[in-house]
N, C-alpha and C positions, 0 to 999 in steps of 0.2 A: 535332485528333488524327486520323491516318490510319486507314483501316479495319483494316489489319494490326495497328496499335498497339492499337486498341480491342479487337480479337479477343484479342490477347496478354494484355491486362489482364484481360479477362473470364475467360480460362483460369486466370490466376494467382489471381484471386479465388476461383474454384471450387475450386482445389487447396487453398488455405489455409483454406477454409471447408467442408471435406468433412463435418465434424460441427461445428456451431457451438457457441460457448460456451454459448449458450442451451440447446442440447440437452443438453450435459453437466450444466449446472445442473439441468435438468429431471429427468434420469434418475439422476444420481449425487450431486447436491448438491456442496457444497464440503467435505464432511467429511474428504476425504483429507488435508487440511492441518490438521485440528483437533488441539489438544493439551489435556490436562487442566491445570487451574489449579495443581495441586500443584507443577509444576516452576518456577513463578514465584519461589518463595522462593530456589531455588538460583541463579536468574538475577540477583537484585537486587544482590547484593554484588559487590565487586571486590577481594576479599582475595587475597593471594598474591604470588608473585614476578613482577613485571612489569618488564621491561627497557626498555619503550618510554617515551619522555618524555611527560609529560602537558602539555597545552596549556590556557591560559586561554581561556574563550569569547571569540570575536572576534579572537584573535591572528592575525597574518599567517601565511599558509601557508609552510612551509619549502620550499626548493628540492628538487625530486625528484632521486633518484639516477639515473644514466644507465640507460637500458633495456638489457637483454641482448638477444641475438639471438632471433628468433621461435622458439618451441619446437614449434609445430605442434599444440598442444592447449590448450583452455581449459575450466575447470570452473566452471559457473554454477549458483548457487542462487537460486531465485525462488519466488514464491508460486504456489499452484495456479491454473490457468486464467488465466494472465497472458501467454500467448502461444498461437499456433495449434498446439497440441500435442494430438494424439489418437492413442491406441494406439501411442505412441512415435514418431509421424511428424509432421513439421512442415515446411511449405514454407519458412518463414523460416529454420529451422535448416539445411535442405538448401542454401538459397541462400547462406548464410554460408560453408559449407564450400566450395562451388563458387567463390565470389568470392575467398576468402582462402587456401584450402588448409589451413585449421585445423580439426581435429576438435573438436567441441564436445560436452562431457558436460553435459547440461542436466537438472537435477533440480528437481522441485517440492517442495523440502524446508523451506520457510518457511511456518509456519502462525500464528506469533505472534512479534513482535519479541523479547520478553523470553526466550521459550523458546529461540529460535535463538541468541540471545546466550549463554545458559547452556550449551547443548549443543554448539555448533559453533564458538564463538569464544573464550570466556573461558579455559577450561583450557589450550587449545593456545597461545594468545598469551602468557598469563602464564608458560608454561613455556619461552618463547623459541622456539617451534616455528611452522611454517607450518600454517594450517588446510588442509583439503582443497579450499578454494574460491579461485578467482581473481577471481570476480565475486560480489557479494552484492547483494540488493535490499532496502533497509531504509527504513523510514519516517523522515521528517525528524527527529523528536526523537531517534531512535536514532542517526542519522548524527551529530547534535550530540554525543551521549554518546561515540560511538566516536572522534570528533575530540578531545574533551577527554582521553580516555584515551591518545591517540596510537596508536590501533590501525588506522588507515587509511593507505594509501600515497598521497602526493600525486600528482595527475594531471599527465601531460605533455600540456598542451593543444596543443603544437606538432605532435603526431601525431593530433590529433582535428579534422581540417578540417571534417567534417560538423557536429560540435558547434559549432564556431566560426561556421559559416555558417547553421545552422538552429535553434539554440536560441532559442525564443521569448523575447522581451525580458522578459516578465512572470515568467519562471522564472529569470532571471539574478540572481546575487548574492543568494541567499536568506538569511533570518535565521539558519538553522542551519549554513550553510557559506558565509560571505562570500567572494565571488569564485569560487565553485564550485571551490575548490582541491582538494577531496577527493571530490567527487561531482557527478553530473549527474542531473537528474530522468529518471525512466522513465515515470511516469503520475501523475495527480492525481485526487482525488475528494473527496467530502463524506460525513461521518458525519451521518446524520439518523435518521429513524424510518421503518421499513417496517411496513405494517399490512395486515390483511385486512379489507376493508370489510364483508364479511358477518359476521365475528366481532365487530368493534367496534360495528357498528350505527350508527355515526356517524363523521363526519370526525375525524381525529386532527390536532391543530394545535399541541400544546404538549408540552414535556418533562414537564409535570405529569401528562399522560396515562399516562406510564410508571410513575407512582407512585400511580395511582388504584386503590383496592381493588375497583372495579367489574370490573377485569380480573385479579383475584387468580389466580395460577397460570398466567397466559397471557402473561406479559411476559418478553421476553428482554433481558438486559443483556450488555455486552461484558466479557471477561476482561482486555482491555488497559486498564491503569490510567489512562493519560492520557485516552483517549476517555471512560471512565466518569466520572472525576473532573470533566472539562470539563462534562459534562451536569449533574452535581449542582451545580457552581458556577454555571452559567448559570441553573439553577432558583432558586438563592439570590440571583440578581441580582449575582453577582460576575464580574469580568473574569478569565477563566482565566489570562491571561498575567501577571497581577500577584498571583496568589493567595499568601497567607501560609500558614505552617504552621497557624495558628489557623483559617484558612478551610478547610484540608484536614481538620482535625479535625472541624469542623462538617459538612463534606460527607460525611465518613465516617459520622457519626451519622444523617444524612439517608438514606444508602444502607442503613445497618443497619436503620433503621425499615422501609424498603421491603422488605428481605429478611425481617425478622421478622414483618411483616404478611402474609407468604405471597404477595406479589405476584409475586416473581421465580420463574419456572420454572427458570431456570438461567443461568449466566454462560457465554457462548459465544465461540468463536473463529470460524473460517470456517464451522463447521457450523450456524450459525444459519439458513442458507438452507434446509437440510433441514427444520427445524422450522417455518419460516414457510410454505414450499411445501406441507408436509404437513398444515397446519391445526392444528398443536399450539400455535402462538403467534398471539395476536390482534394483538399489536404488539411491536416489538423495535427496539433500536438496530440500525442497518443501514448498509451502504455503498451509495452511490448506484447504481453500475453493476450490482450484483447484483440489486437489486429491479427496476430498469428491465427487465432481461432476463426475470426471472421473470414480470413483468406481461404480457409478450407471450403467455405460455401461460395465465395466469390473470388476467383483467382486474379481479378483485376485489382484487388486490394493488396497493398504491400506496406511493410514497415521498414524504416531505415533509421540508423543512427547517423545524424547529419555530420558533414565534414567537420564542422566546428566542435562537435561533441554532443553527447546527450547527458541526461541526469541519471545517476545511479542511486536508487533508493532501497530502503529496507523497511518493511512493515513489521511491527513488534508486538508481542504479547506483554501486557503490563497489568498491574493491580492498582487501581486508583486508591488514593488515601481514604482511610476509614471503611474500606470494603467490608461488607458484613460477613462474607464467607471466604476468608483468605485461605483456609486450609483446603477447601474444595477447589479454589482457584489454582492452587499449586498442583492439585491432582490433574486438572485439565491441561496445564502447561506441560507437565511431564508426559501425559498421555499422548499428546500430539508430537512428541519427540521419539516415540516408538517408530522404528524404521518402517514397519508395515503400515502403520497408520499414516505416517507422513507420505509414504508412497501413494496411498489411495487419494489423499488430498491433492498431491501434485499432479497425478494423472487427470484430475478434474479441473484444476485451476490454471495450469500451464504457466506458473511462475516458479522461479528457482527456489528449491527447498534448502533451508539451512541445516538439514539433517544429513549427516554423512551416510553414504551408501544408497541414497534414494535413486539417484540416476542409474546406478548399476542394477537396482531391482526393477526399475521401469524397462531397462534394456532387456532383462530376462523376460518380463511380462510381454514385451513387444514381439518376442519370438513366437508366442502363441496368439497374440492379439495384434495384428498388423496396424490397427487403427492407432496404436500407441507409438508407432515409430516416429512420427513428427515430434512429439514431446520428448521422446527418449534421446533424440539426436540434435534438437534445435540448438544452434549456437546463440540464440537469444534467450531461451530458457536457461541454458547452461553457458553463460558468456565465455568466450575464449579470452586469453590474455590480450589479444589484439583489439577485441571489442572493448574490454574493460579499460584499456589505455585511452580510449576515446571518450570515456565517461567522466563526469564530475559529480562531486557531492555538493552539499549546500553549505553556505556560510553558517558558522555557529554564532547566532545572534544573541546579544544580551536582550533582556526584556525591553530596555529603552530603545535599542536599535529596532527591534521588531515593531514597536509602536510607531516609530518614525517611518519605517517602510510602509506600514499599513496606511498611514495618513496620505501617502502618495498613491498607493496602489488601489485602494478601495474606491475613491472617486473616479479613477480611470475606467474600471470595468463596469461602473454603474452609470457613467456619463452617456 
């Protein structure tokens, strides 16, 4: 790389890291995206007038309708702290507008998959209307649900050359969207346990530690049903991907006993980081990238994939049914699959990128910017085969199964 190129890359890194995600987690936490559990009841059902055809799991993707002309605007909903955005400014968003001429309205409006489904998708789509979003970022199991409902637009892969060229093979053809017909990955991570070594007084190694009365009132659990049920099932020695309703009923009783024993401080969304960083939680269900970042400021914090296993998840870019600007949405999807763009995002968010070549580029950048060494080499950002062997995905639920699970889970976390 020539000296001018090296200088330009250094300037770009400085611009997109004016305030790092680490600093935002440190000073503000992730509470901006947190939602109460009460809204989950409204999100679980799918009653009403739905004009979109439903699809059976694994059915072939339909042919997409022709794309309209570019509108010059795209509306994107994402999770908090999932791009280099600070005080309304982002080098990545600015570069997109410069490269495409498309205005991007980017909002951190997703704090919980079920909550967003209930507030931003369900009512509008069932009424035959467009949502306000052209791009949404949803976790794998929610993508599966939206595909079954017929609520996502098929992708035009012929206008996604960066995706075709750069999608890492291990993210191709996923269980929740065979052939990537409706979605492409945005980032991937692991649900495990975050803990404060000073408060626990010992290493945390097992899901059983989350159920130990030794830590009564100091344990955080997730408000997301699938993550929490997966942990209870793993504790019971069950494979989450084949769980029966009887297994879920038993898992509910295990979780209810944990709650009634006073072990659980609260059920959290993104705001668990505030409580862990503030010393209010000794240990909690946690997402890998968050705890890695928090640990840079507080070495007493650690993340572990428990002995029983953790949850492996992927968040995905998708276009909701009847999106008003689908051509511009495709432009955004392809833009974030440019290796340099994806490198900048990953250096900020600390979750695994599905774009091939990103880790190598971060390793090169780290030679000039040592602060990038942790993200370049972390085996939790870039999981080793040994770590991946300890992780589990989620059961592919029918809509009827999901409703039955919610009828058990929602009263539990609200009780």
